[in-house]
Structures are given as structure tokens and as C-alpha cells.
N, C-alpha and C positions, 0 to 999 in steps of 0.2 A: 571520576565522573561528576565532580563538583562545578567542574568548568561550565561557564555559561552558555558555551556552544553546544553542550549536550543536554540542556534542560528542556522539558517538554513544553510545548506552548500552552500558556495557561487559558482557560475557558474565557477569560475576560478579553482576549485577544482574537477571539474566535472569528468575529466579523471581518477581520484584517484577512483572513484565509479565503473570503469568498468575493473579493472585490473584482470590478471590471478589468483592472489592470493585471490582475493575475490571470484572469480568463483569456486576455489577449496574449500574454506571455506563455501561459501553460494551458492551452485550449484542451480540455478533458477528451473531447472526442477526437481531436487530431492526433493526441498522443497514444490513445488506447485503441482507435479504430483497427489497427492492423493485428491485434492480439484477442479482442473480444468479440465474439459471435453470439447471435440468438440462441437461446436454450443454455447456455453455460451457467455453471455456479462458479462464481468468482468472490474472492477475499481481497478486502481493502483493510490493510492493517495501519493503525493510526489514521483513520479515516476523518478525524476532526469533525467539522460540522457538515460533512458530506461533500464536499467540493467535487471529488472524483466519484464517490458512491453514487450520487443521483444520476450522473452521466451513464456509469455503468449499468444501472438499473434499466436505464432507456434502451441501451444496447443489447443486453441479455433478453429483453422481451418478456411477454407475460409467461413463458415457460422456463425463464431462467431464475437465478437468485443471486443476489449480493450479501455476503456476510461483511457487515462493517463493524470493524473492531477498534476499540480505542480504551486507552487506560482510564480516561476521565469521563465519569458518568454525565457532566455537564456537557461535553461535546456529543455525546450519544443522544442527550435530551434535546439539543439544538437540531440535530439531524431528524429525529423523530417528529419534532414540531414542524419542520419544514415539509415532510411527506405526509403528515396526518391528513386524512380524508382524501388522498390521491390514490391513484392505481399503484403508485411505487411503494406505498405502504405494504403491499403485499409481496413485494420483491425484494424488499430491503430487511435484513435481520440485523438490527443493532445487537452487538456483542460485546461486554466488557471483559477486557483482559487484564492479567497482572503483568508487573514489571517483566517477569522471566516465564510467563505462561500465557499462550495465546487462547487456550480454552477452545479450540476448533477440532474436532474429531472426523468430520466428514471430509471426503476427497473433494478437490476443487480442480478447475480447469486452468484458472489463472490467479495469480497473485499479484497485488500492486503494494509495494512499500515506497512512498514516496516522501522523501526528506525527514525520514524517521529512524532508519537503521543506526545512525551515529547516536542516536538517544539510548540504544539498547545496551544494558551492562554486559549480558552474556552472550555474545553473538553467536558463540558455537551452539549453545542450546537453542537458541532462536532459529538457527539456519537449520539444526537437526529437526526442530518441530515443524519448519516449513516443508522440508524435504518428505517427512512422513505424512504432510497434509496434501501435497500437489499430487495430481494423478500423474501417471507414467508419461503421458504426451503433453502434460500441461506446461505452461510457461510462468516465469516469474520476472516482473519487471521491477528492478531495484534502481531507484533515483536517488542521489544524495546532492545537496546543495553545494556548490562551487563557493560562492562568496562568503567569506569570513567562517565558514563552518568546516568543510570537509576538503583537505588538500587532495592533490592527484594521487600523492603517496599513501594517504590515509584510505582514499577510494580503493586504491589496488590491493591494500591489505585486507579490507573488508571482503573483496572478491576472491581473495586468496583463502579467507575463512569459509566462504561459501562453496569453493571447490573442494576444500577439505571435507567438508559435510555433504558431498556427493553431487554437486551441481557442476554444470559445464556452462562456460560464458559465452554469450554470442554478442553480436553488435547490438547496442540499444539504440534508441531515437536519438537525435541530435536536439539537444535543449539548450538554451540560451544560458541559463544559470544553474545547469546542474550536470552532473556525471550520471551516465546510465549504462545499465547492462540488461540483457536478456539472460535470464538462467534457465536451463532445463535440467532435469534429473539426469545423471550420467547412468547409462544402461551398460551393465558390466556383461 
């Protein structure tokens, strides 16, 4: 895991995660609208400065909640600063995780992992935690970067690990620079 491709984006580069070009290429509303409804509790793992978390909070409305999880306190602080004094401050709950522990115990209706699973050292444990956190009818959108980070073979290997840990794969949204899959809990 010392490979540069698998390092976590440093806080110093957080502003690059919020640019107009990214919003055009990866419009959060367009990507998430089929999956997130008003009143849901959703989980954004690897939330960074809140690129997806903020849109998720708008989508879940005043009766919903976003649990925004990140390894880096600096990323969570950037998110907190963005929402301070707004109605979204009541909907978004920033939460610090550890490299192999997400620290989320409540059930959620939707999970987003966008461009971050390749950074997780113990994917088996990670998927096991997500399976126990996701509600029985919930959905999990897994997206990994195509360019320079994750090959098709690596992505398929990641999906196999998710399936071993109780998920079924469904077609994800078509994205320009990412592999995607929707995962649901396998019902036995």
C-alpha cells in the first residue's frame, strides 16, 4: 500500500476536489438522484471537503441525515466550515474514522464510496462493516477512478471481495472517468 496510487488525498489539495470542472464531469445531483430520497440517512465515506455530502444533504431534506466520514480531521474541518450557519449544518454529521474502522453503528439507507476504496488496506473488513451498517433494502454506490489508479481487473477484484462479504452487484451509473457498481445486501 505504499504505492502512490493508494495514498489518501492530502488536506492541502482539498480545494482541487471542489472545482467547477469536477462538478461538470461528476455532477453530484445527476449521479446520486436515482438513489437518494428525502428523509433518508446516508453515509458518505471518504467525504473529503464535502463535494458529495453537501448535495446529499440537500437531497435528503430536513428530515434526512448525512454521515460524512473521513480519515483526516482537516477534511472534516473544511466541510464543517462550508456548512457553518446554514440549514445543512443540522443535516450533516462529520465523523472521523480510522484506516480500518468506520465508527458508524446506525443503519443507513445509502452508502457512497467515491474514489476511495482502493485506499483501504483491509477491504474484507471494510465491506463487512458496510454490510452491517447498510439497511436490508439499502443501496451502496461504489465508484473507483479509471485513470492511473484502478484497472478494470482491480475493480472486478474489489467487487468480488464485496460479494464475498454479502453484497450483490447491479449496474452502476455510467461515468466518464470511473468504474461503478451498485451493491445491495444479498438476501438469503
